[in-house]
Steps between C-alpha positions, in 0.01 A plus 500: 500500500565261786295192569392358833762226464772767485403614851471164677714190543347156551688199632450178694455560871754357742504457878696827524184678378300370798522811724385736222222265387376449855496875569322570171238236573444618855489873424352523152319185402329448834339845468391448139377139514122478516517180711719674757267798516188285532656300783654811667844340496808681628872459433539306823204275416642379169875522559554125545264404217672734254845391621399135451372564147809703414756256639334206325516694174860623496689171470403449132568736212130554420440803725570841349595843632473830314726793588493857374831542320557862606454446873553125539176494702286186501175593325343158454532128547327176408544198726469150358544170677481144376280234659532133425240225510736325740534772764824346631667671201371844599734761643379623840712750690299475820164371618234770497327507841151592380339420837692783669370761256195718550164393359516719189845378400383140553216571255757605241725202581212253479415630154862452399528154656172392339632607161832319540344180634276478192806493273665198664 
């Protein structure tokens, strides 16, 4: 009898996983996320936001990817990033231009920015 762990491999995510993670987030997660559905977000709407989250999460070893062993296909991921009380220690790949995004994406970004500003 095989267990779930026999079928899947878990490891720390690296920058080389970025294309697969981005595609998974834009094609799968965006369609399943209740926030995305409620705000009628599209791949194009959230591309930069997801890329920003992903790129700020892949420089540490805390993010995880899960691959199906038989096919090597990415089947899941968990992105973690670290914030510091002194934000000068934070890793930022690029500045997220929230003002250029549509209203519904700005709603999502403002929720995120409100959450992060409360932790400083």
